[in-house]
C-alpha positions in Angstrom: -23.4 14.0 38.6 -21.2 12.6 36.5 -21.6 13.1 32.3 -20.3 10.5 30.1 -19.3 11.3 26.2 -22.3 10.3 23.7 -21.3 7.1 22.0 -20.7 7.0 17.8 -19.7 9.7 16.0 -18.4 12.7 18.2 -14.5 11.7 17.6 -12.7 15.1 17.4 -9.5 14.7 15.6 -6.5 16.8 16.0 -4.4 16.2 12.8 -1.3 18.1 14.3 -1.1 16.0 16.7 -1.6 12.8 14.9 1.0 13.9 12.3 3.8 14.4 15.8 2.5 10.6 17.0 3.4 9.5 13.5 6.8 11.3 13.3 7.4 10.0 16.9 6.9 6.2 15.8 8.6 6.8 12.9 11.9 8.3 15.0 11.4 5.0 17.7 11.5 2.9 14.7 14.5 4.7 12.9 16.3 4.7 16.6 15.4 0.7 16.9 17.3 -0.4 13.9 20.4 1.8 14.1 23.0 0.3 15.3 24.4 3.4 17.6 23.4 4.4 20.8 21.8 7.6 19.6 20.5 9.0 16.4 23.2 11.5 14.8 21.3 14.8 14.2 21.9 13.6 10.3 19.7 10.7 10.9 17.0 12.4 12.8 16.9 15.4 10.1 16.2 12.4 7.5 13.7 10.4 9.4 11.8 13.8 10.2 12.5 14.9 6.3 14.0 18.3 7.3 15.5 19.0 4.3 12.4 18.3 2.4 10.7 20.7 4.1 12.8 23.3 4.0 13.0 23.0 0.0 9.1 23.0 0.0 9.3 26.6 2.0 12.1 27.6 0.1 
């Protein structure tokens, strides 16, 4: 017997996964716009707003 998910209103959202997907997208955009072959660690930190997180957790 094959079970099929019911239609409508049963979507489960994983907010952590969605945030990670958004950050990956931002990294891809930054990498495609970069003039060099790779993003520097500083550029990656800037895209991911690492300094802002460190300040907020402070």
